[in-house]
C-alpha positions as CSV (number, residue, x, y, z in Angstrom):
1,X,83.6,85.0,140.6
2,X,83.3,83.5,137.2
3,X,80.5,81.3,138.6
4,X,78.5,84.4,139.7
5,X,79.0,86.3,136.5
6,X,78.1,83.3,134.4
7,X,74.8,82.7,136.0
8,X,73.8,86.3,136.6
9,X,73.6,86.9,132.9
10,X,70.0,86.0,131.7
11,X,70.2,85.7,127.9
12,X,71.7,82.6,126.3
13,X,74.1,84.5,124.0
14,X,75.4,86.6,126.9
15,X,75.7,83.5,129.0
16,X,77.8,81.8,126.3
17,X,80.1,84.9,125.9
18,X,80.5,85.2,129.7
19,X,81.4,81.5,130.0
20,X,84.1,81.9,127.3
21,X,85.7,84.8,129.1
22,X,88.6,83.9,131.3
23,X,89.1,86.0,134.4
24,X,92.7,84.8,134.9
25,X,95.4,87.4,134.6
26,X,97.5,86.7,131.5
27,X,101.0,88.0,131.0
28,X,101.1,90.7,128.3
29,X,103.9,90.5,125.8
30,X,105.7,93.8,126.0
31,X,107.1,95.0,122.7
32,X,109.8,97.6,122.4
33,X,108.5,101.0,123.4
34,X,108.4,103.5,120.6
35,X,107.9,107.2,121.1
36,X,105.9,108.8,118.4
37,X,106.5,112.4,117.4
38,X,103.8,114.1,115.5
39,X,105.1,116.6,113.0
40,X,102.4,119.2,112.5
41,X,104.3,121.0,109.8
42,X,106.9,120.0,107.3
43,X,108.8,123.3,107.6
44,X,111.7,122.0,109.8
45,X,113.0,125.1,111.6
46,X,110.8,127.5,113.5
47,X,110.2,130.9,112.0
48,X,111.9,133.8,113.8
49,X,110.0,137.0,114.7
50,X,111.8,138.9,112.1
51,X,110.9,136.4,109.4
52,X,107.3,136.4,110.6
53,X,107.2,140.2,110.3
54,X,108.8,140.2,106.8
55,X,106.4,137.5,105.6
56,X,103.3,139.3,106.7
57,X,104.5,142.7,105.5
58,X,105.0,141.2,102.1
59,X,101.6,139.5,102.2
60,X,99.8,142.8,103.1
61,X,101.6,144.6,100.3
62,X,100.3,142.1,97.8
63,X,96.7,142.0,99.2
64,X,94.3,142.9,96.4
65,X,90.8,142.7,97.9
66,X,89.0,142.9,101.3
67,X,88.7,139.1,101.6
68,X,92.5,138.7,101.1
69,X,93.2,141.4,103.8
70,X,90.9,139.7,106.3
71,X,92.4,136.3,105.6
72,X,95.9,137.5,106.1
73,X,94.9,139.3,109.3
74,X,93.3,136.2,110.6
75,X,96.4,134.2,109.9
76,X,98.6,136.9,111.4
77,X,96.6,137.1,114.7
78,X,96.3,133.3,115.0
79,X,99.9,133.1,116.3
80,X,100.8,133.3,119.9
81,X,102.5,136.7,119.7
82,X,101.2,140.1,118.8
83,X,102.4,141.4,115.4
84,X,104.9,144.2,115.4
85,X,103.8,147.8,114.6
86,X,105.3,147.6,111.2
87,X,103.1,144.6,110.3
88,X,100.1,146.5,111.8
89,X,101.0,149.5,109.6
90,X,101.1,147.4,106.5
91,X,97.7,145.8,107.5
92,X,96.1,149.3,108.0
93,X,97.5,150.5,104.7
94,X,96.2,147.4,102.9
95,X,92.7,147.8,104.5
96,X,92.5,151.4,103.4
97,X,93.9,150.5,99.9
98,X,91.0,148.1,99.3
99,X,88.6,150.6,100.9
100,X,87.7,148.5,103.9
101,X,87.3,150.9,106.8
102,X,85.6,148.4,109.1
103,X,88.6,146.0,108.9
104,X,91.0,148.9,109.7
105,X,89.0,149.7,112.8
106,X,88.8,146.0,113.8
107,X,92.6,145.7,113.6
108,X,92.8,147.8,116.7
109,X,90.1,145.7,118.4
110,X,92.2,142.6,117.6
111,X,95.3,144.3,119.1
112,X,93.3,145.2,122.2
113,X,92.2,141.6,122.7
114,X,95.7,140.2,121.9
115,X,97.9,142.2,124.2
116,X,98.0,141.0,127.8
117,X,97.9,144.5,129.5
118,X,96.3,147.8,128.9
119,X,99.6,149.7,129.0
120,X,100.8,147.6,126.1
121,X,97.7,148.5,124.1
122,X,98.3,152.2,124.9
123,X,101.9,151.8,123.7
124,X,100.6,150.3,120.3
125,X,98.2,153.3,120.0
126,X,101.0,155.8,120.7
127,X,103.3,154.0,118.1
128,X,100.5,153.9,115.5
129,X,99.0,157.4,116.1
130,X,100.6,159.0,113.1
131,X,99.5,156.2,110.8
132,X,95.9,156.4,112.2
133,X,95.8,160.1,111.6
134,X,97.3,159.8,108.1
135,X,94.8,157.1,107.0
136,X,91.8,158.6,108.9
137,X,91.2,155.5,111.0
138,X,89.2,155.9,114.2
139,X,89.1,153.6,117.2
140,X,85.9,151.8,118.2
141,X,86.1,153.8,121.5
142,X,86.0,157.0,119.5
143,X,83.2,155.9,117.2
144,X,81.0,154.4,120.0
145,X,81.9,156.1,123.3
146,X,78.8,154.7,125.1
147,X,79.7,151.1,124.4
148,X,82.1,149.1,126.5
């Protein structure tokens, strides 16, 4: 086989490289197998759901401008679980405090996209109905009834 490969290559440089290749199987030295663990964060223990809620409630209380509210919302919704109604309440209050009505409406859009079923979204709406009425926040479905 080496004979065929050596002479099938046309250029002199490729012919020289092919002639130096050895097609014999060589034993590979096996070193000790190491398993590598990639630590994506240096925080050690995982955060509980209660700690998650407390952290984001505090962050929303300290938000001072629309960009900060949107940044915290982005971080909050980037996790695998849906934030609790208390966190959503703090987010809505922060959005209205910095006079960002559009972000307050989009919070409900994010919940709708995040929850796995419609009945869970309805449960969030029922839970947050008083807060919505108190802060004067409408849903996208109420503002644009013709859109899907």
